[in-house]
Every structure is written in C-alpha cells, then in structure tokens.
C-alpha positions as CSV (number, residue, x, y, z in Angstrom):
1,X,-202.9,-170.9,-177.3
2,X,-205.7,-168.5,-177.0
3,X,-204.7,-164.8,-177.1
4,X,-204.6,-163.4,-173.8
5,X,-207.3,-161.2,-172.5
6,X,-206.1,-159.1,-169.9
7,X,-209.1,-156.5,-169.9
8,X,-212.2,-156.2,-171.7
9,X,-213.8,-153.3,-173.7
10,X,-217.3,-153.5,-174.6
11,X,-218.5,-150.6,-176.3
12,X,-221.9,-149.2,-175.5
13,X,-221.9,-151.4,-172.1
14,X,-221.6,-150.0,-168.7
15,X,-218.9,-152.3,-166.6
16,X,-220.6,-152.6,-163.3
17,X,-218.0,-154.9,-161.1
18,X,-214.3,-155.9,-161.8
19,X,-213.0,-158.4,-159.8
20,X,-209.4,-160.0,-160.2
21,X,-210.4,-162.2,-162.9
22,X,-214.1,-161.5,-164.0
23,X,-215.8,-158.3,-165.6
24,X,-219.4,-157.5,-165.1
25,X,-221.5,-155.8,-167.6
26,X,-225.3,-154.5,-167.6
27,X,-226.9,-156.2,-170.4
28,X,-230.5,-154.6,-170.0
29,X,-231.9,-156.6,-167.1
30,X,-229.4,-159.2,-167.3
31,X,-225.8,-159.4,-166.7
32,X,-222.9,-160.4,-168.6
33,X,-219.7,-162.1,-166.8
34,X,-216.6,-162.4,-168.8
35,X,-213.7,-164.5,-167.6
36,X,-210.2,-162.8,-168.4
37,X,-207.0,-164.3,-168.4
38,X,-205.7,-162.1,-165.6
39,X,-204.2,-164.0,-162.6
40,X,-203.7,-163.2,-158.9
41,X,-201.0,-164.0,-156.3
42,X,-200.8,-162.7,-152.8
43,X,-203.7,-160.5,-153.7
44,X,-202.2,-158.7,-156.1
45,X,-202.9,-159.3,-159.8
46,X,-200.1,-159.6,-161.9
47,X,-198.7,-157.8,-165.1
48,X,-198.9,-161.2,-167.2
49,X,-201.9,-162.8,-168.2
50,X,-202.4,-167.0,-168.4
51,X,-203.5,-168.3,-172.0
52,X,-206.9,-170.3,-171.8
53,X,-207.2,-169.3,-168.3
54,X,-210.2,-167.5,-168.7
55,X,-211.6,-170.1,-171.2
56,X,-210.7,-173.0,-168.5
57,X,-212.5,-171.2,-165.7
58,X,-215.6,-170.1,-167.6
59,X,-216.1,-173.6,-169.2
60,X,-215.5,-175.7,-165.9
61,X,-218.4,-173.2,-164.2
62,X,-220.7,-174.6,-166.9
63,X,-219.8,-178.1,-166.9
64,X,-220.7,-178.1,-162.9
65,X,-223.8,-176.0,-163.3
66,X,-225.2,-178.3,-165.7
67,X,-224.2,-181.0,-163.3
68,X,-225.9,-179.7,-160.5
69,X,-229.0,-179.0,-161.9
70,X,-230.5,-181.7,-160.2
71,X,-229.5,-180.3,-157.1
72,X,-229.9,-176.7,-157.1
73,X,-230.8,-174.1,-160.0
74,X,-228.6,-171.6,-161.1
75,X,-228.2,-167.9,-162.9
76,X,-227.2,-168.9,-166.3
77,X,-229.4,-168.0,-169.0
78,X,-226.5,-168.9,-172.0
79,X,-223.0,-169.2,-172.6
80,X,-223.7,-169.4,-176.2
81,X,-222.7,-166.1,-178.1
82,X,-225.2,-167.0,-180.8
83,X,-227.9,-166.7,-178.3
84,X,-226.7,-163.3,-177.0
85,X,-228.5,-160.2,-178.1
86,X,-227.7,-158.9,-181.2
87,X,-225.3,-156.0,-180.1
88,X,-223.4,-158.5,-177.9
89,X,-222.8,-160.9,-180.8
90,X,-221.2,-158.4,-182.6
91,X,-218.5,-158.4,-179.6
92,X,-217.9,-162.1,-180.1
93,X,-214.3,-162.1,-180.2
94,X,-214.0,-161.1,-176.5
95,X,-216.8,-163.2,-175.3
96,X,-216.7,-166.8,-177.4
97,X,-215.8,-169.2,-175.0
98,X,-215.2,-167.0,-171.8
99,X,-218.6,-165.5,-171.1
100,X,-222.1,-166.2,-169.3
101,X,-225.3,-164.4,-169.8
102,X,-227.1,-164.6,-166.3
103,X,-230.0,-163.6,-164.3
104,X,-229.0,-160.8,-161.8
105,X,-229.2,-162.1,-158.6
106,X,-229.2,-160.7,-155.0
107,X,-226.0,-162.4,-153.8
108,X,-225.4,-163.5,-150.2
109,X,-222.4,-161.8,-149.0
110,X,-220.7,-165.0,-147.7
111,X,-217.9,-167.6,-149.2
112,X,-219.5,-170.8,-148.4
113,X,-216.6,-173.1,-148.1
114,X,-216.5,-177.1,-147.9
115,X,-213.2,-178.7,-146.5
116,X,-212.7,-182.4,-147.0
117,X,-209.2,-182.0,-146.3
118,X,-206.7,-180.2,-143.8
119,X,-205.1,-177.6,-145.9
120,X,-204.4,-174.0,-146.1
121,X,-205.9,-171.4,-143.3
122,X,-207.6,-174.5,-141.8
123,X,-204.6,-176.2,-141.3
124,X,-203.0,-173.1,-139.7
125,X,-205.9,-172.7,-137.3
126,X,-205.7,-176.3,-136.5
127,X,-202.2,-176.0,-135.4
128,X,-202.8,-173.2,-133.1
129,X,-206.2,-174.5,-131.6
130,X,-207.1,-177.9,-132.9
131,X,-210.5,-176.4,-134.5
132,X,-211.2,-174.8,-138.1
133,X,-214.1,-172.1,-138.0
134,X,-215.2,-173.3,-134.1
135,X,-215.5,-176.8,-135.2
136,X,-213.4,-179.0,-133.0
137,X,-211.5,-181.7,-134.9
138,X,-209.7,-184.9,-133.7
139,X,-206.1,-184.4,-132.2
140,X,-203.1,-185.6,-133.9
141,X,-204.2,-184.7,-137.5
142,X,-201.3,-184.0,-140.1
143,X,-201.3,-181.2,-143.0
144,X,-203.5,-182.8,-145.8
145,X,-205.3,-185.2,-144.0
146,X,-208.6,-186.3,-145.1
147,X,-211.0,-185.1,-142.4
148,X,-213.2,-187.5,-140.9
149,X,-216.3,-186.0,-142.9
150,X,-216.5,-182.7,-144.6
151,X,-216.8,-179.6,-143.0
152,X,-218.6,-176.1,-143.7
153,X,-216.5,-173.3,-143.0
154,X,-218.0,-169.8,-143.8
155,X,-216.1,-166.9,-144.6
156,X,-217.1,-163.1,-145.1
157,X,-216.2,-161.7,-148.6
158,X,-213.7,-159.3,-148.5
159,X,-213.3,-156.5,-151.2
160,X,-209.6,-156.7,-151.5
161,X,-207.4,-158.9,-149.3
162,X,-208.0,-162.4,-147.5
163,X,-211.6,-163.4,-146.8
164,X,-211.9,-163.8,-143.2
165,X,-213.2,-167.2,-141.6
166,X,-216.1,-167.0,-139.3
167,X,-218.3,-169.5,-137.3
168,X,-221.5,-170.7,-138.3
169,X,-223.1,-169.1,-135.4
170,X,-221.6,-165.7,-136.9
171,X,-223.0,-166.4,-140.4
172,X,-226.5,-166.9,-138.8
173,X,-226.3,-163.7,-137.4
174,X,-225.8,-162.2,-140.6
175,X,-228.3,-164.1,-142.8
176,X,-230.6,-165.5,-140.7
177,X,-231.2,-169.2,-139.5
178,X,-233.1,-170.3,-142.5
179,X,-230.7,-169.1,-145.0
180,X,-227.8,-170.3,-143.1
181,X,-229.2,-173.9,-142.8
182,X,-229.8,-174.0,-146.3
183,X,-226.2,-172.8,-147.2
184,X,-224.7,-175.3,-145.2
185,X,-226.8,-178.2,-146.6
186,X,-226.2,-177.3,-150.2
187,X,-222.5,-176.4,-149.8
188,X,-221.6,-180.1,-148.3
189,X,-224.2,-181.6,-150.5
190,X,-222.5,-180.1,-153.8
191,X,-218.9,-180.8,-152.3
192,X,-219.7,-184.7,-151.8
193,X,-221.1,-184.9,-155.3
194,X,-218.0,-183.4,-156.8
195,X,-215.8,-185.0,-154.6
196,X,-217.1,-188.3,-155.4
197,X,-217.3,-187.7,-159.2
198,X,-213.5,-186.0,-159.1
199,X,-211.9,-188.9,-157.2
200,X,-213.1,-191.2,-159.9
201,X,-211.1,-189.0,-162.6
202,X,-208.2,-189.2,-160.3
203,X,-208.5,-185.6,-158.5
204,X,-208.9,-185.2,-155.1
205,X,-211.0,-181.9,-154.2
206,X,-209.3,-180.7,-151.0
207,X,-211.5,-177.7,-150.5
208,X,-213.8,-175.5,-152.5
209,X,-216.0,-172.4,-152.2
210,X,-219.3,-171.9,-153.3
211,X,-221.3,-168.2,-154.0
212,X,-225.1,-168.4,-153.9
213,X,-227.7,-165.8,-154.5
214,X,-231.5,-165.2,-154.6
215,X,-233.4,-164.5,-157.7
216,X,-236.7,-163.6,-156.4
217,X,-237.4,-165.9,-153.2
218,X,-235.2,-168.8,-155.2
219,X,-231.9,-169.6,-153.9
220,X,-229.6,-170.2,-156.7
221,X,-226.2,-171.0,-157.4
222,X,-223.8,-168.1,-158.9
223,X,-220.6,-167.2,-159.9
224,X,-217.6,-169.6,-160.3
225,X,-217.8,-173.3,-159.6
226,X,-215.3,-175.5,-158.6
227,X,-212.4,-174.3,-160.8
228,X,-208.8,-174.0,-159.8
229,X,-209.2,-170.4,-158.8
230,X,-211.9,-171.4,-156.2
231,X,-210.7,-174.9,-155.2
232,X,-207.6,-177.0,-154.1
233,X,-207.4,-179.8,-156.6
234,X,-204.8,-182.3,-156.0
235,X,-203.7,-185.4,-158.3
236,X,-204.9,-188.7,-156.2
237,X,-202.0,-190.6,-157.4
238,X,-199.5,-188.7,-155.7
239,X,-201.5,-187.8,-152.3
240,X,-199.4,-188.3,-149.4
241,X,-200.4,-186.2,-146.0
242,X,-198.3,-184.7,-143.8
243,X,-197.4,-181.5,-145.9
244,X,-198.4,-179.6,-149.2
245,X,-199.5,-181.5,-152.2
246,X,-198.9,-180.7,-155.7
247,X,-202.0,-178.9,-157.0
248,X,-203.7,-177.9,-160.1
249,X,-203.7,-174.1,-159.6
250,X,-201.2,-171.2,-159.5
251,X,-198.2,-173.2,-157.5
252,X,-195.7,-172.6,-160.4
253,X,-196.7,-168.8,-160.0
254,X,-196.4,-168.5,-156.3
255,X,-193.0,-170.4,-156.3
256,X,-191.6,-168.4,-158.8
257,X,-192.8,-164.9,-156.9
258,X,-191.2,-166.7,-153.8
259,X,-187.9,-167.7,-155.5
260,X,-187.4,-164.0,-156.9
261,X,-188.0,-162.8,-153.2
262,X,-190.7,-160.2,-154.3
263,X,-191.8,-158.3,-151.3
264,X,-195.7,-158.4,-152.0
265,X,-195.8,-154.9,-152.9
266,X,-196.9,-153.1,-155.7
267,X,-196.3,-153.0,-158.8
268,X,-196.5,-156.9,-159.2
269,X,-194.2,-158.5,-161.5
270,X,-194.4,-160.0,-164.9
271,X,-193.7,-163.6,-164.8
272,X,-191.5,-165.4,-167.4
273,X,-192.6,-167.3,-170.5
274,X,-191.6,-170.7,-168.9
275,X,-194.2,-169.9,-165.7
276,X,-196.7,-168.7,-168.0
277,X,-196.3,-172.0,-170.1
278,X,-196.4,-174.2,-167.1
279,X,-199.5,-172.7,-165.3
280,X,-201.6,-172.4,-168.6
281,X,-201.2,-176.3,-168.8
282,X,-202.0,-177.1,-165.2
283,X,-205.4,-175.0,-166.0
284,X,-205.9,-177.2,-168.9
285,X,-205.2,-180.5,-167.5
286,X,-207.3,-179.5,-164.7
287,X,-210.2,-179.0,-167.1
288,X,-209.7,-182.0,-169.3
289,X,-209.0,-184.7,-166.2
290,X,-212.5,-183.2,-164.5
291,X,-214.7,-182.9,-167.7
292,X,-212.9,-185.1,-170.0
293,X,-213.3,-182.8,-172.7
294,X,-210.8,-180.9,-174.6
295,X,-210.8,-176.9,-174.5
C-alpha cells in the first residue's frame, strides 16, 4: 500500500485552501490540487488516513474528465509531474499520482447534484413531503428505488457541516437564469452518460455531485468528478430497493463509528487496522471496476 499522506508540506508554495481531503496551492497563475488520504465522517476529519484513497480519488477524477471532454471542457492542465514546473517536480514524492495542475477558475458556489435513485437526504425529504428539492415524485416509492427519470437537485456549498438542498428557482436567483439552465442541462447529461457506462461495468451510480466554474466566459467542469467521496456507487448485482444498499465508500467507517457510539464531537477517533484496510479496499475496487485499470 501507498504511504499514507495526511498533510502536505510544499516548501516555497502558499497553501491557499484546504478542504476535508484536498489541499490547494498557488502555482503562479495556476493552481495545484493535492488529494490527501484524509477521510471524514459525520463532518469531522478522522485521525487515521486511508492508504491509496488520495490516489484513487485523483485518478478516478482524471478518468472522468477525459471521458467527458466531448461534452464539456475542464480546468486540467496536467497530472503528470514530469510536466509540472521544475520547482514542483522536486516535490514528486508528495505529488505523484495524487495531484493536478489546473487553470484557476471562478467557481460557482453551487453543488450540482444529479439523483437517479431515492437515497440519502432525498429519501428523507420524500418521506416528509413526497418531493425532493421541490420536485414532486410519484407516491409509494421505496428507499433506493430508481426514479422515473434522473432529477437535478442543487445545494448550497457549506464551508462546514452539511450542504443545504435548494430549489431550482432559488438557484436561479443566485446564479442567473442562463447559468442555472446550463448547469442543470450539463449535470443531467454528465450523470446519464456516466450512469449508462457504469452500469455496463456492474455499478449503479445512485447520485453524484459536480462542480463547475468559469475560465473567462467559458463554463468548465472542475474539482473532483464521480468519485466514491462525491457519489453513491452501488454494486448492481446486489441491488434490492426497500432499504439502504451496500456501497463503495465510507460504509465501513460509518458503521464502525456507530458501533463504538462516538458522540460525533471532537476529537474524532482513530480507526482500527481492519476498518482501514477494508475501506482502502473498497476505494480501490470502485476505481478498478469503473476504469478497468489497476491503481
């Protein structure tokens, strides 16, 4: 397994952003995104990293960016460290396989979510009021049911805590009619393209979220794309609506934290070796199943 990278240290570079998993550095007029092996659960970063996780997320994003190029441009310049500026190449051990050099984009502060199945916060809302983000759905649907057609359910991006689902009308008020329409159209097109492909590889994409930004006046796809952190991937051969589905994500981690009755307050606990190993395996399995490549 890869050495676990929890925190990056790039001497001579200014870190301008840090998410739960990704660290962002200024690289002249460009941006360097490094995907660490950090893992979060219940909105807290855990003390233990997951081997190979950062490499899986980074390389899966690269796979989808390439696949989607005929549909929408993206912000990627290169993920090959040999093509980075010389002063970055000296930091290869932290960057190889887990970084991207990208064009800076003016990001749109909306999570563009596509749902093809009824799960997560969508299922909870449907139980309360028969709709998801203001979109009415047929009565009698069960948890994890496939929807009659995929729906676009935007959310506001939260700096911390959970994102908040909003209606399309609310989103239009935030970003304007033209941009809102383009984001909905692109989100559903990308989701349908990916869902059809993934099903041919034995995986159901229940839902996913995309992020977009502008480079000049050009709309681009940015940040992570269709990873186990931003999507629900279910094995198609065990799909059985009527309850939660097994998935290629943090399930082992969440189950463990629930089993020890963690109060979901800091400090976040460390994970035992077996939970770490099984979680790492799930991430690699998702990557290999979807891409047909080995990590």
